[in-house]
FISEKE-723413 format. One record per atom (N, C-alpha, C, O, CB): residue number from 1; residue in one letter; atom name; x, y, z. Coordinates in steps of 0.001 Angstrom, whole numbers, plus 500000, padded with zeros to 6 digits. Glycine has a CB too. Example, Ala and Ser with C-alpha at 12.3 -4.5 7.8 and 13.67 -1.06 7.14 Angstrom:
ATOM seq type atom     px     py     pz
ATOM   1    A    N 513190 494310 507800
ATOM   1    A   CA 512300 495500 507800
ATOM   1    A    C 513200 496700 507800
ATOM   1    A    O 514236 496681 508465
ATOM   1    A   CB 511308 495527 509046
ATOM   2    S    N 512850 497750 507080
ATOM   2    S   CA 513670 498940 507140
ATOM   2    S    C 512900 500030 507870
ATOM   2    S    O 513409 501138 508039
ATOM   2    S   CB 514084 499402 505725
END
This chain:
ATOM seq type atom     px     py     pz
ATOM   1    M    N 276023 023366 737556
ATOM   1    M   CA 276983 023032 736601
ATOM   1    M    C 277146 021243 736534
ATOM   1    M    O 277154 020318 735721
ATOM   1    M   CB 278422 023864 737063
ATOM   2    V    N 277275 021544 738127
ATOM   2    V   CA 277999 019515 737664
ATOM   2    V    C 276882 018814 738057
ATOM   2    V    O 275921 019185 738731
ATOM   2    V   CB 279667 018606 738806
ATOM   3    T    N 277186 017523 737440
ATOM   3    T   CA 275991 016791 737367
ATOM   3    T    C 276000 015629 738289
ATOM   3    T    O 274962 014979 738164
ATOM   3    T   CB 275750 016363 736014
ATOM   4    N    N 276815 015148 739170
ATOM   4    N   CA 277108 014053 740012
ATOM   4    N    C 277795 014538 741308
ATOM   4    N    O 278157 015707 741173
ATOM   4    N   CB 277968 013054 739269
ATOM   5    A    N 278087 014029 742503
ATOM   5    A   CA 278235 014581 743976
ATOM   5    A    C 279687 014444 743782
ATOM   5    A    O 280341 015079 744610
ATOM   5    A   CB 277479 013705 745397
ATOM   6    V    N 280677 013486 742513
ATOM   6    V   CA 282176 013732 742714
ATOM   6    V    C 282470 015279 742373
ATOM   6    V    O 283289 016076 742829
ATOM   6    V   CB 283097 012703 741704
ATOM   7    E    N 281867 015341 741778
ATOM   7    E   CA 282832 017090 740925
ATOM   7    E    C 281494 018235 742104
ATOM   7    E    O 281534 019464 742170
ATOM   7    E   CB 282332 017463 737796
ATOM   8    F    N 280961 017755 742500
ATOM   8    F   CA 280479 018583 744026
ATOM   8    F    C 281549 018647 744674
ATOM   8    F    O 282261 019621 744919
ATOM   8    F   CB 279372 017885 745076
ATOM   9    Y    N 281669 017352 745009
ATOM   9    Y   CA 282975 017697 746399
ATOM   9    Y    C 284158 017807 745750
ATOM   9    Y    O 284827 017112 746514
ATOM   9    Y   CB 283298 016382 747694
ATOM  10    I    N 285090 018238 744726
ATOM  10    I   CA 285791 018297 744276
ATOM  10    I    C 286100 020089 744206
ATOM  10    I    O 287100 020767 744443
ATOM  10    I   CB 285555 017415 743337
ATOM  11    S    N 284466 020474 743684
ATOM  11    S   CA 284357 022061 743453
ATOM  11    S    C 284202 022630 745206
ATOM  11    S    O 284264 023820 745518
ATOM  11    S   CB 282682 022522 742267
ATOM  12    A    N 283988 021453 746226
ATOM  12    A   CA 283965 022362 747131
ATOM  12    A    C 285702 022336 747451
ATOM  12    A    O 286217 023420 747727
ATOM  12    A   CB 282830 021971 748391
ATOM  13    L    N 286410 021336 747418
ATOM  13    L   CA 287885 021394 747612
ATOM  13    L    C 287680 022871 747067
ATOM  13    L    O 287386 023987 747496
ATOM  13    L   CB 289020 020183 746739
ATOM  14    L    N 287964 022314 746018
ATOM  14    L   CA 288627 024079 745029
ATOM  14    L    C 288521 025823 745913
ATOM  14    L    O 289422 026643 746086
ATOM  14    L   CB 287146 024420 743206
ATOM  15    I    N 286801 025892 746387
ATOM  15    I   CA 286321 026468 746984
ATOM  15    I    C 287375 026206 748014
ATOM  15    I    O 288435 026666 747590
ATOM  15    I   CB 285042 026282 747047
ATOM  16    G    N 287511 025695 749106
ATOM  16    G   CA 288238 025502 750039
ATOM  16    G    C 289931 025954 749864
ATOM  16    G    O 290484 026889 750443
ATOM  16    G   CB 287962 024153 750282
ATOM  17    F    N 290191 025548 749452
ATOM  17    F   CA 291516 025883 748936
ATOM  17    F    C 291769 027417 748626
ATOM  17    F    O 292830 028040 748634
ATOM  17    F   CB 291731 025080 747675
ATOM  18    G    N 290666 027777 748390
ATOM  18    G   CA 290897 029266 747720
ATOM  18    G    C 290991 029981 749439
ATOM  18    G    O 292072 030317 749921
ATOM  18    G   CB 289208 029993 746396
ATOM  19    I    N 290151 030068 749913
ATOM  19    I   CA 289556 030622 751126
ATOM  19    I    C 290603 030447 751700
ATOM  19    I    O 291361 031397 751896
ATOM  19    I   CB 288343 030093 751782
ATOM  20    G    N 290972 028893 752206
ATOM  20    G   CA 291880 028195 753069
ATOM  20    G    C 293270 029000 752817
ATOM  20    G    O 293841 029185 753892
ATOM  20    G   CB 291946 026531 752705
ATOM  21    V    N 293898 029472 751832
ATOM  21    V   CA 294841 028910 751625
ATOM  21    V    C 295428 029986 750546
ATOM  21    V    O 296651 030079 750433
ATOM  21    V   CB 294575 027487 751307
ATOM  22    V    N 294370 030984 749573
ATOM  22    V   CA 294793 031805 749094
ATOM  22    V    C 294503 033387 749583
ATOM  22    V    O 295101 034411 749254
ATOM  22    V   CB 294515 031455 748028
ATOM  23    F    N 293460 033222 750414
ATOM  23    F   CA 293272 034396 751541
ATOM  23    F    C 294553 034765 752601
ATOM  23    F    O 295447 035612 752605
ATOM  23    F   CB 291990 033908 752525
ATOM  24    P    N 294222 033876 753316
ATOM  24    P   CA 296069 034045 754588
ATOM  24    P    C 297263 034604 753430
ATOM  24    P    O 298042 035513 753715
ATOM  24    P   CB 297002 031708 755452
ATOM  25    T    N 297262 033982 752239
ATOM  25    T   CA 298774 034483 751544
ATOM  25    T    C 298071 036129 750885
ATOM  25    T    O 298853 036588 750053
ATOM  25    T   CB 299537 033013 749851
ATOM  26    F    N 297242 036730 751024
ATOM  26    F   CA 296900 038032 750963
ATOM  26    F    C 297194 038325 752192
ATOM  26    F    O 298398 038579 752185
ATOM  26    F   CB 295603 038379 750545
ATOM  27    Q    N 296629 038477 753636
ATOM  27    Q   CA 296851 038908 754597
ATOM  27    Q    C 297797 038882 754812
ATOM  27    Q    O 297890 039696 755730
ATOM  27    Q   CB 296396 038664 755269
ATOM  28    S    N 299294 038269 754524
ATOM  28    S   CA 300286 038318 755307
ATOM  28    S    C 301340 039071 753844
ATOM  28    S    O 302539 039220 754081
ATOM  28    S   CB 300665 036614 756138
ATOM  29    M    N 300985 039351 752903
ATOM  29    M   CA 301331 039891 751632
ATOM  29    M    C 300895 042075 752369
ATOM  29    M    O 301613 043009 752726
ATOM  29    M   CB 299912 038844 749934
ATOM  30    V    N 299838 041925 752269
ATOM  30    V   CA 299164 043296 753138
ATOM  30    V    C 299964 043530 754559
ATOM  30    V    O 300536 044610 754702
ATOM  30    V   CB 297331 042984 753594
ATOM  31    N    N 300021 042580 755584
ATOM  31    N   CA 300746 042758 756578
ATOM  31    N    C 302543 042836 756671
ATOM  31    N    O 303082 043540 757525
ATOM  31    N   CB 300221 041817 757245
ATOM  32    M    N 303222 042140 755827
ATOM  32    M   CA 304305 042724 755059
ATOM  32    M    C 305109 044223 754671
ATOM  32    M    O 306258 044656 754758
ATOM  32    M   CB 303947 042360 754162
ATOM  33    L    N 303587 044796 754125
ATOM  33    L   CA 303939 045771 753385
ATOM  33    L    C 303606 046698 754275
ATOM  33    L    O 304269 047735 754292
ATOM  33    L   CB 303414 045863 752105
ATOM  34    A    N 302657 046545 755076
ATOM  34    A   CA 302799 048050 756373
ATOM  34    A    C 303719 047741 757368
ATOM  34    A    O 304306 046752 757806
ATOM  34    A   CB 301277 048459 757403
ATOM  35    D    N 303631 049009 757581
ATOM  35    D   CA 304517 048921 758727
ATOM  35    D    C 303352 048501 760454
ATOM  35    D    O 302172 048444 760801
ATOM  35    D   CB 305458 050769 758721
ATOM  36    S    N 304600 048334 760946
ATOM  36    S   CA 303753 047924 762343
ATOM  36    S    C 302856 048320 762596
ATOM  36    S    O 301986 047534 762969
ATOM  36    S   CB 304139 048083 763408
ATOM  37    R    N 302517 049968 762529
ATOM  37    R   CA 301697 050314 763527
ATOM  37    R    C 299862 050795 762523
ATOM  37    R    O 298757 051187 762897
ATOM  37    R   CB 302706 051798 764497
ATOM  38    H    N 300487 050459 761208
ATOM  38    H   CA 299430 050817 760260
ATOM  38    H    C 298930 049192 760112
ATOM  38    H    O 298316 049030 759058
ATOM  38    H   CB 300028 051713 758696
ATOM  39    R    N 299077 047737 761076
ATOM  39    R   CA 298530 046336 759983
ATOM  39    R    C 297831 046371 760626
ATOM  39    R    O 296945 045704 760093
ATOM  39    R   CB 299100 044872 759596
ATOM  40    G    N 297350 046817 761866
ATOM  40    G   CA 295364 046774 762011
ATOM  40    G    C 294797 047537 760771
ATOM  40    G    O 293978 046846 760166
ATOM  40    G   CB 294577 047819 763660
ATOM  41    A    N 295023 048866 760185
ATOM  41    A   CA 294333 050054 759233
ATOM  41    A    C 294346 049267 757773
ATOM  41    A    O 293480 049267 756897
ATOM  41    A   CB 295383 051748 759173
ATOM  42    A    N 295929 048440 757826
ATOM  42    A   CA 296034 047402 756864
ATOM  42    A    C 295195 046283 756508
ATOM  42    A    O 294923 045986 755344
ATOM  42    A   CB 296960 046926 757087
ATOM  43    N    N 294621 045409 757960
ATOM  43    N   CA 294237 044428 757700
ATOM  43    N    C 292135 044662 757246
ATOM  43    N    O 291503 044136 756329
ATOM  43    N   CB 294861 043528 759052
ATOM  44    S    N 291622 045675 758388
ATOM  44    S   CA 290570 046606 757834
ATOM  44    S    C 290393 046226 756886
ATOM  44    S    O 289789 045168 756714
ATOM  44    S   CB 290706 047864 757702
ATOM  45    T    N 290991 047163 755658
ATOM  45    T   CA 290706 048419 754934
ATOM  45    T    C 290861 046692 753743
ATOM  45    T    O 290175 046706 752721
ATOM  45    T   CB 292062 050329 754993
ATOM  46    L    N 291613 045599 753977
ATOM  46    L   CA 291691 044079 753476
ATOM  46    L    C 290537 043458 753388
ATOM  46    L    O 290048 043125 752309
ATOM  46    L   CB 292463 043210 754289
ATOM  47    Y    N 289942 043227 754637
ATOM  47    Y   CA 288840 042658 754895
ATOM  47    Y    C 287403 043453 754646
ATOM  47    Y    O 286273 042967 754594
ATOM  47    Y   CB 289029 042282 756163
ATOM  48    T    N 287761 044641 754529
ATOM  48    T   CA 286829 046047 753712
ATOM  48    T    C 286476 045438 752262
ATOM  48    T    O 285545 044837 751725
ATOM  48    T   CB 287968 047795 753411
ATOM  49    A    N 287963 046020 751881
ATOM  49    A   CA 287547 045410 750343
ATOM  49    A    C 286748 044004 749513
ATOM  49    A    O 286064 043971 748491
ATOM  49    A   CB 288708 045307 749861
ATOM  50    V    N 287296 042651 750698
ATOM  50    V   CA 286562 041737 750168
ATOM  50    V    C 285019 041304 750268
ATOM  50    V    O 284280 040544 749642
ATOM  50    V   CB 287167 040931 750449
ATOM  51    D    N 284866 042416 751689
ATOM  51    D   CA 283184 042670 752441
ATOM  51    D    C 282636 042805 751131
ATOM  51    D    O 281990 041915 750577
ATOM  51    D   CB 282778 044267 753627
ATOM  52    I    N 283022 044463 750397
ATOM  52    I   CA 282210 044932 749475
ATOM  52    I    C 282405 044360 748116
ATOM  52    I    O 281488 044244 747303
ATOM  52    I   CB 282323 046255 749470
ATOM  53    G    N 283711 043988 747892
ATOM  53    G   CA 283702 042730 746962
ATOM  53    G    C 282603 041886 746117
ATOM  53    G    O 281776 042025 745216
ATOM  53    G   CB 284129 041882 747691
ATOM  54    M    N 283325 040586 747304
ATOM  54    M   CA 281739 039796 747659
ATOM  54    M    C 280435 040433 747645
ATOM  54    M    O 279655 039854 746888
ATOM  54    M   CB 281669 039287 749057
ATOM  55    G    N 279982 041385 748210
ATOM  55    G   CA 278849 041806 748692
ATOM  55    G    C 278314 042569 746938
ATOM  55    G    O 277292 042221 746348
ATOM  55    G   CB 279139 042939 750288
ATOM  56    S    N 278940 043232 746613
ATOM  56    S   CA 278570 043717 745383
ATOM  56    S    C 278699 042630 744048
ATOM  56    S    O 278317 042870 742902
ATOM  56    S   CB 279446 044960 745207
ATOM  57    G    N 279121 041810 744367
ATOM  57    G   CA 279246 041177 743457
ATOM  57    G    C 278280 039606 743656
ATOM  57    G    O 278093 038974 742616
ATOM  57    G   CB 280745 041168 743304
ATOM  58    M    N 277783 039110 744785
ATOM  58    M   CA 276186 038925 744648
ATOM  58    M    C 275045 039954 744191
ATOM  58    M    O 274041 039286 743945
ATOM  58    M   CB 275763 038596 745899
ATOM  59    I    N 274842 041097 744016
ATOM  59    I   CA 274153 041704 743508
ATOM  59    I    C 274062 041665 742319
ATOM  59    I    O 272980 041432 741779
ATOM  59    I   CB 274243 042520 743815
ATOM  60    V    N 275632 041975 741361
ATOM  60    V   CA 275216 042193 740541
ATOM  60    V    C 275060 040719 739824
ATOM  60    V    O 274425 040705 738769
ATOM  60    V   CB 275860 043214 740085
ATOM  61    A    N 275464 039780 740197
ATOM  61    A   CA 275201 038787 739336
ATOM  61    A    C 274285 038620 740218
ATOM  61    A    O 274464 037402 740198
ATOM  61    A   CB 276142 037719 738874
ATOM  62    G    N 273248 038771 741174
ATOM  62    G   CA 271391 038194 740746
ATOM  62    G    C 271003 039213 739948
ATOM  62    G    O 269989 039017 739278
ATOM  62    G   CB 270023 038083 742167
ATOM  63    L    N 271597 040327 739844
ATOM  63    L   CA 270737 041156 738845
ATOM  63    L    C 270511 040821 737443
ATOM  63    L    O 269556 040919 736672
ATOM  63    L   CB 271244 042378 738758
ATOM  64    V    N 272163 040230 737347
ATOM  64    V   CA 272186 039835 735700
ATOM  64    V    C 271584 038418 735752
ATOM  64    V    O 270994 038376 734672
ATOM  64    V   CB 273897 039800 734895
ATOM  65    A    N 271367 037174 736385
ATOM  65    A   CA 270801 036157 736571
ATOM  65    A    C 269798 036511 736053
ATOM  65    A    O 269287 035567 735452
ATOM  65    A   CB 270754 035666 737668
ATOM  66    Q    N 269101 037636 735956
ATOM  66    Q   CA 267055 038112 735783
ATOM  66    Q    C 267232 037795 734655
ATOM  66    Q    O 266285 037139 734221
ATOM  66    Q   CB 266143 039918 735966
ATOM  67    Y    N 268516 038057 733517
ATOM  67    Y   CA 268676 037860 731940
ATOM  67    Y    C 269333 036827 731116
ATOM  67    Y    O 269244 036691 729896
ATOM  67    Y   CB 269267 038832 731511
ATOM  68    V    N 269980 036145 731927
ATOM  68    V   CA 270524 034724 731322
ATOM  68    V    C 270746 034001 732418
ATOM  68    V    O 270724 034469 733557
ATOM  68    V   CB 271874 034734 730430
ATOM  69    S    N 271016 032594 732076
ATOM  69    S   CA 271188 031289 733079
ATOM  69    S    C 272114 031379 734245
ATOM  69    S    O 272992 032242 734267
ATOM  69    S   CB 271724 030073 732305
ATOM  70    I    N 271945 030470 735273
ATOM  70    I   CA 272289 030573 736151
ATOM  70    I    C 273968 029958 736127
ATOM  70    I    O 274978 030129 736810
ATOM  70    I   CB 271263 030099 736886
ATOM  71    S    N 273527 029043 734743
ATOM  71    S   CA 275173 028540 734407
ATOM  71    S    C 275794 029607 733908
ATOM  71    S    O 276882 029857 734428
ATOM  71    S   CB 275417 027320 733279
ATOM  72    T    N 275429 030313 733056
ATOM  72    T   CA 276424 031674 733114
ATOM  72    T    C 276786 032712 734063
ATOM  72    T    O 277562 033668 734047
ATOM  72    T   CB 276077 032424 732318
ATOM  73    I    N 276195 032350 734666
ATOM  73    I   CA 276927 033450 736132
ATOM  73    I    C 277902 033054 736392
ATOM  73    I    O 278975 033634 736553
ATOM  73    I   CB 276312 033567 737618
ATOM  74    F    N 277543 031672 736484
ATOM  74    F   CA 278926 030583 737569
ATOM  74    F    C 279902 030821 736063
ATOM  74    F    O 281064 030555 736373
ATOM  74    F   CB 278379 028006 738188
ATOM  75    W    N 279856 031068 735142
ATOM  75    W   CA 280909 030645 733915
ATOM  75    W    C 281076 032252 734292
ATOM  75    W    O 282299 032367 734214
ATOM  75    W   CB 280361 029888 731986
ATOM  76    M    N 280698 033222 734561
ATOM  76    M   CA 281410 034510 734001
ATOM  76    M    C 282222 034838 735825
ATOM  76    M    O 282991 035635 736364
ATOM  76    M   CB 279900 036087 733168
ATOM  77    N    N 281578 033880 736091
ATOM  77    N   CA 282217 034540 737841
ATOM  77    N    C 283572 033994 737756
ATOM  77    N    O 284516 034366 738453
ATOM  77    N   CB 281323 033797 739605
ATOM  78    A    N 283611 032855 736626
ATOM  78    A   CA 284829 031838 736854
ATOM  78    A    C 285940 032761 736181
ATOM  78    A    O 287167 032725 736267
ATOM  78    A   CB 284644 030136 736034
ATOM  79    L    N 285338 033347 735693
ATOM  79    L   CA 286035 034479 734281
ATOM  79    L    C 286638 035378 734928
ATOM  79    L    O 287864 035357 734829
ATOM  79    L   CB 284939 035395 733163
ATOM  80    I    N 285981 036506 735837
ATOM  80    I   CA 286526 037045 736239
ATOM  80    I    C 287219 036405 737125
ATOM  80    I    O 288254 037044 736933
ATOM  80    I   CB 286033 037816 736410
ATOM  81    C    N 287549 035552 738067
ATOM  81    C   CA 288380 035491 738849
ATOM  81    C    C 290180 034598 738311
ATOM  81    C    O 291201 034408 738972
ATOM  81    C   CB 287453 034858 739951
ATOM  82    M    N 289848 034285 736951
ATOM  82    M   CA 291058 033786 736041
ATOM  82    M    C 291526 035049 736125
ATOM  82    M    O 292486 035184 736883
ATOM  82    M   CB 290848 033128 734452
ATOM  83    L    N 291024 036282 735419
ATOM  83    L   CA 291585 037859 734996
ATOM  83    L    C 292162 038219 736169
ATOM  83    L    O 293300 038685 736101
ATOM  83    L   CB 290426 039084 734535
ATOM  84    G    N 291412 038066 737695
ATOM  84    G   CA 291849 038399 739254
ATOM  84    G    C 293212 038204 739125
ATOM  84    G    O 293967 039174 739064
ATOM  84    G   CB 291209 037422 740524
ATOM  85    L    N 293814 036512 739051
ATOM  85    L   CA 294657 035935 739259
ATOM  85    L    C 295785 035948 738056
ATOM  85    L    O 296982 035661 738069
ATOM  85    L   CB 294122 034872 739640
ATOM  86    L    N 295068 036318 737203
ATOM  86    L   CA 296229 037407 735947
ATOM  86    L    C 296143 038454 735983
ATOM  86    L    O 296829 038846 735040
ATOM  86    L   CB 296147 037422 734450
ATOM  87    F    N 295614 039512 736608
ATOM  87    F   CA 296364 040429 737193
ATOM  87    F    C 297403 040359 738329
ATOM  87    F    O 298554 040794 738272
ATOM  87    F   CB 295598 041130 737497
ATOM  88    F    N 296721 039648 739527
ATOM  88    F   CA 297700 038964 740835
ATOM  88    F    C 299326 038696 740169
ATOM  88    F    O 300374 039052 740707
ATOM  88    F   CB 296906 037101 741444
ATOM  89    R    N 299173 037908 738740
ATOM  89    R   CA 300379 037007 738827
ATOM  89    R    C 301130 038253 737720
ATOM  89    R    O 302272 038062 737302
ATOM  89    R   CB 300141 035005 738205
ATOM  90    L    N 300423 039375 737371
ATOM  90    L   CA 301575 039602 736067
ATOM  90    L    C 302164 040757 736820
ATOM  90    L    O 303340 041000 736550
ATOM  90    L   CB 300933 040059 734221
ATOM  91    F    N 301364 041794 738036
ATOM  91    F   CA 301170 042916 738464
ATOM  91    F    C 301642 042929 740114
ATOM  91    F    O 302775 043330 740380
ATOM  91    F   CB 299729 043242 738123
ATOM  92    V    N 300955 042588 740938
ATOM  92    V   CA 300769 042333 742167
ATOM  92    V    C 302398 041674 742327
ATOM  92    V    O 303444 042312 742445
ATOM  92    V   CB 299333 041360 742465
ATOM  93    I    N 302226 040359 742291
ATOM  93    I   CA 303266 039916 742412
ATOM  93    I    C 304889 040656 741625
ATOM  93    I    O 305952 040036 741642
ATOM  93    I   CB 302828 038673 742038
ATOM  94    R    N 304758 041752 741132
ATOM  94    R   CA 305945 042033 740752
ATOM  94    R    C 306146 043522 741592
ATOM  94    R    O 307181 043895 742144
ATOM  94    R   CB 306042 042014 739084
ATOM  95    F    N 305129 044091 741534
ATOM  95    F   CA 304954 044814 743105
ATOM  95    F    C 305782 044682 743876
ATOM  95    F    O 306941 045076 744006
ATOM  95    F   CB 303960 044461 743916
ATOM  96    Y    N 304801 043806 744654
ATOM  96    Y   CA 305428 043141 746152
ATOM  96    Y    C 306663 043042 745756
ATOM  96    Y    O 307328 043808 746455
ATOM  96    Y   CB 304876 041594 746775
ATOM  97    E    N 307546 042314 744740
ATOM  97    E   CA 308579 041919 745444
ATOM  97    E    C 309445 042779 745291
ATOM  97    E    O 310585 042518 745674
ATOM  97    E   CB 309015 040782 745209
ATOM  98    Q    N 309152 044065 744681
ATOM  98    Q   CA 310168 045686 744877
ATOM  98    Q    C 309820 045782 745992
ATOM  98    Q    O 310744 046240 746665
ATOM  98    Q   CB 309889 047254 744000
ATOM  99    Q    N 308854 045566 746627
ATOM  99    Q   CA 308744 046277 748096
ATOM  99    Q    C 309110 046136 748962
ATOM  99    Q    O 309266 046891 749922
ATOM  99    Q   CB 308005 046387 748605
ATOM 100    Q    N 309452 044528 748700
ATOM 100    Q   CA 310510 044104 749780
ATOM 100    Q    C 312211 044410 749619
ATOM 100    Q    O 312990 044052 750503
ATOM 100    Q   CB 310344 042528 749872
END
């Protein structure tokens, strides 16, 4: 989807930001909600959910890519990420703050 190296590097920075900042934030939230006896299980559940989501997302994207362009798959994934962000902002943060 990008047309030059600068756009490619900007996209790499955005992905790095997502993995490097957002995921540790999720992990901190999970650890704050779990009591100390269940933090190991909470972390494993988080990592399992991430692995299942990434794995199934790649399979579904590959299946859909047979019928549409790769560019369309990237736009669909961007839309799914934006919907996830909206869900996080509207519901998850409110629930998290009520638990504190």
